[in-house]
N, C-alpha and C positions, 0 to 999 in steps of 0.2 A: 617565204617564212614557213618553217615546219608546221604541220597541222596540229602539233601537240600544244600550240600556244594560241592565245586569242589575238585578234587584230586590234589596232588602236581604236578605242571607242566601242569595242564589242562588249556586250553585257557579260558580266562574270558568270552568269548562270548558263551561258552558251556551252554546249558540250565540249568545245575546244578548250574552254577555260577550266574544265574539270579534269581533262586528261593531262595531268602534269607529269613530267618525267625528270630524271636527275640532270638532264642536259641544260635546263633553264629554270627560270623563276617567273612567277606571276605576281605583279603588283597591281593594286587596285586603288581607285579613288572614287569619291562620290561626285556625281554630276547629275543635277536635276532629279535628285531622288533615286538615281540608279548607280549601281557599282559598275565602273568601267575599267578596262585594262589600260594601264599607262606605261608599263615597262615590260620588256621581253628579255629574251636570252642575250647574254653578253654584257650585263651590267658589271660595274666595278666591284671588286671584293669588299671594299669598305662600305659602299652603298648597300650591297646585299646583306652585309652583316648587320647594319643598322636596321634595315627593313626586317630582317629575320628576328631581331630582338623585339621590335615593335609588334610583330605578329605573335610572338610567344607571350608578350605581356598582355596583349588583347585576349588571347586564349585563356590565360590564367584569370583575367578579370571576369570573363564570361563563365568559365567552368569552376571557379574557386568555390570552396565550401561557404555556405551562409551560416549566420548565427542560428543557434538552435532556437526554435519557436515551438509553441504549444498549439495544438488544434483546439478549437472552441469546444468540441465534444469531450475533450480531456479535462476541462476546467469548470464545466457547468453541468447542471441537471436540467432536463427538459420537463416542463410541466405535464403531469399526467403519465409520463413514461417512467414508471416505477413498479416495484414488486409489491404484492399484498400478502400479508401473513395469514396463514390458515391454521386452525387448531381443531383437533378431534380427540375423542375419548373412546377407547376400544379395548378389546380383549385379545391376548395372545395365547393360543392353545398349543398343545403338543410338546410342552417342555418336559425334560427328563428329570422330574422331581425337583426342579429349581424354581418353581413358581411361587406365588404368594401362599402364605399360611392363612387359610380361610378363617381361622379363629382370631387372627390379628388384623385381618383386612376385611372389614364388613362390606366395603364397596365392591370388592371382588365377588363376594358371595351374592350380593344383590344383583350385580350385573350378570353373573352366571345364571341365576334363577330367572331373570327377565329374558335372557337369551333363549333358555329352554322353553319358556312359556310361549314365546313367539313361534317356536317350532312345534308347539302342541304337546310338550312334555311338562308335567307338573312335578317339581322336585322341592317344593317349599317345605314340606313336612319331613323330608329325608335329612339324614345327617351327612352332608357333603364334607369330605375331608381330603379332597384331591390337592396335590401340589404341582399339577401340570398346567395350571392356568395362572395368568398374570394380567392385572389391569395396567394399561399403558396410556400415555399421552402421545398423540400423533401430531407432528407439526410439518408444515411445508410452506414454500413460498410460491405464490402464483405469479408467473412472469407477466410483464406487460403485454397486452394484446394477444394473450394465449387463447387459442381457439378450442372450442368444445371437442372432446375426443382425444386431445393431446395427452401424452403420458407426463407424469410428474414424479420426481423423486420425493420420498418422505423419510422423516426421521422418527424412530420409535424409542420411547424412554419409559422405563418402569416407574410406576407411581406407587407401588406397594413395597413389600419386603422380599420381592423375588431376588434370587441369587444370580440368575443368568437368563437371557432371552435367546441364547444360541439355539438355532434350529426350530424355533417356534414359528407359528403361522398367525398372522394378524387377520382377524375376521373383518368382514365388511364394516368400514368406519367412515362416516361422513365428516368431511373437513369443512368447517364453517369460517366465514370471514368476520370482521368486526361488526357487520350489520346483522349477524345471526343467520345469514343465508348459506346454504350448502353449495360450495363451488366445486368440490371434487370428492370422489369416493376412493378410499384406499383399501387394499387387500394384498397379501402376499407373504412370502417367507422372509423372516428377519435375518439379516446378516450382520453380526457384531464385529467380526475380524479380531476377536479376542481369544485368549487361551486361559482356561481355568482348570486346575487339577488339585486334588486333596488326597491325603493319606488317611489310614485308619487311626493314626495317633493324633490327628487333628492338624497337622502341618499342611499348608496349602501354598500354591503358587498361582498368581494371577497376572496376566499380561494384557494390558488394554482395559476397556470398560465393558464388561459383559452385560451390564444392565441397560445398555443403549446401543441401537443399531440403525441400519438404513435398509430401505427397500428401493432398489433402483427401478424407476418406472413403475412404482407400486400403486400410483394413484392415476385416475382418469378424470380429466376436467369435464364437468357436467354443465357449468354455467360460465359465461363470459362476463367480463366487467362492464361491457357496454360503452367504453370510452371511444368516442368517434373523433379522432384527431383530424381526419380529412375535412370535416364540416366546420372546423374552427377558422375564424378570421383573425384571431389574435392569440399569441402564446407567449408565456414568460419563461425566461432562462434564469436559473438560480446558481450563483457562483458557489462552488464548494468551499472556497476560502474567501469570505467577503472582503472586498478591497475597493476603495473609490477609484484608484487608478486603473485597475484591471477592468472594472465595470465600464469605465469610460472608453477604454481601448477596445473592448468587445463591441460596443455600440458604434464606434468610429469605423472599425473594420467592416462591420455589416453594412453601414451606410455607404461606405466606399464602393461596395458591390451592388447594393440595393438602396439607392438614395431615399432617405426619409423612412426607412423601414424599422429602425430601432432607436430606442432612447433608454438611458439608465434611470430607473426610478430611485434607486438607492444603492449602497455598496454591495447589495446582494442580488437584486432583481433587475434584469434587462427585459423590457417589453418589446415584442416584435409584432408588427402589423403585416399582414399578408399583402405583398405587392400585387398589382393588377396583372391578370393573366397567369398567375401561379396558383398551384395547389399546395396545401400546407405540408404534405409529406415531401414533395419535391423541393419545396423551399427549405425545409429543415435539412434535407440531404446536402444541399449546397452550403448552408450556413455552418453546419457542424465541421466541415473540412477547411474552413478559413483559419488562417494561422494568426496568432497574436503573441505579443511579448507579455507574459503574465508577471505582474509585480508581486512581491512578497514583503511582509513587514520584517523588521529586524527582531529576531527572537532567538533565545538560547533555551533549548530543552534539555533538562537534566533528569536522569534516572539514577537516583542515589543508591538504590538497591543493587542494580547491575553495574554501576559505575560508568554509565554511558552518557556522552555529551554530544549534542547535535547543535551546530551553530549555522545560521543562515549567512549568505554572502553579504547581506546589507548591514551586518553587525559592525559598529565602529567604536573605537576607544579614544577617549580624550587623553591628554597628557597624564601619564601615571608611571610610577616606579614600582617594581615588583621584586620582592626578595622572598625566598622560601628556603627553609632549612629545618633540620630535625635535631632535637636534643634528647639524648638517651641516657638515663641514669639506671645503672644496674647495681644491685646489692647481692653479694654472694656470701653465704654462710658456710664456713668449712669447719667441721668438728675436729678438735685436736685433743689428745690425751695429755693431761698434766700429771706427771708422776714424781713423787718426792724422792729425795736422795736415799740411798740405801741406809738402813738402820735408823731412819729418822721417824718422827712421830706424825708425819703428814699422811694425807690420804690421796689415793689416785682418783682424779675426777676428769670429766669431759668438759672442755672449754670450747665455746664457739668462737672461731676467728672470723671477723667480718671484714669484707673487702668491698669498698664503694668506689665505682668508676663512673666518670662522666664523659660521654662521647658526644661531641658537638660536630655536626657536619661542617666542613670548611671547603673553601674553593668555589662556592656558589656566589656569583656576583649579583649586584643589583641590576635588573633589566629595566630599561626605560623605553616606554612606547610613546611616540610623538602624537600630537593632536590629530585626530582623524585617521588613526592607524586602522588598516583593514583587517579582515579576518585572517589573512595569511600572515600578517605581521604579529598578530596576537598568538597564533599557533606556533610560529617560529620562536617567539620570545619565551613562551611557556615550555616548549621543547628544549630550549637552551638551558633552562633551569633544571631540566631532567625530572620534572614532576610526574607523578602518577595520575591516572584519571581521577582518583578520589581527591588528591591534593588540588587538581585543577578545578574541581567543583568548588572547593573552599575558596580558591583564589578568585574565581568568577563571581562568587557571591560577595566577596570582600570588595572587588572592583565595583560591583553594582551598589553596595552600601556607600562607597566613597563618591558615588555620582559620576563615575568616569565611564561606565558601560552604557552606551547609547542603544539599548535593546531591552526587550522584556525577557525575564527569566521565568520559565515554566517548569516547575518541579513535578515530576510524575510520581 
């Protein structure tokens, strides 16, 4: 027997079983937990065709695409892993005459005087009239587990009547959290990304918002939040979209990997207990990549201003008939001159000729949707009527009023 094929009973993992060539075929069977060769070169064409079909079917079953699933990290929030808002109050200097008017902004004057006093300059009795300074509010978001010394992007917004912050420099500003503690210090040149120009006659052109800008990496973190996740023995997951079914599925998937580690408290919170021999960070790294089938309620979201409709796949329709049409009535006034016959005693006058037309759309049939119709059936039925998005909003609201729409309608 050629060396390109395996012998009877030889394991399929044998090198001879791997080196297949076009002269022959390799069939396999299971024997005592091992895959062994049972057929060799020279099989009948019909048998080889059947076997080839079985092999192809098996390959498709193994390599076929699976249904789309969501990772746990994409549907939940982890307790303590969140951003913290920071806020500060400061001064932007170096503006080209586009700052606050000190007569209209007393907080700018007081802040400027206090700043000079800290630098050893007394200007309280002087008449300050500069327009190159603006008082601003500085905001930032402190990332979770941010380490001291890390840079942080900040947003700067004018709090007075400044015209533009373009090119200004933010002086040292402490950024405080909700507890009143300073967690970062900001300073740097403000970039607004806007354009503003004006002429002598008073006309002006503005693109973007010149009174708000950003400083990339303009703050330095000085204090950490102190949240020690590694020392925790229990942690809670919060579903972004609360749902009983999804919460139970998350707990079941986690328990399938780590028995007894998770239970659903309510439609929003799943509590996790740290398994023995695990640390919380490594445990969360494994949990967040587990896949689940997230469930969603039947809901129709309508934006009447933009004419946008979003419907979930779980939306169902009871038996209902839908008809839609338009009735248009137009009145047209046409002035005409009424002139008497020659040499008569009549007068020439203007007479309005009225023409009233009624246009009713025809050709649109009554569409019937059967009980339990899916989202696709509803969309196809409404498209068959040729309705516009705004007409579709009215139809959906009418179906809901009739009690035939098995979903919630949320109007934005």
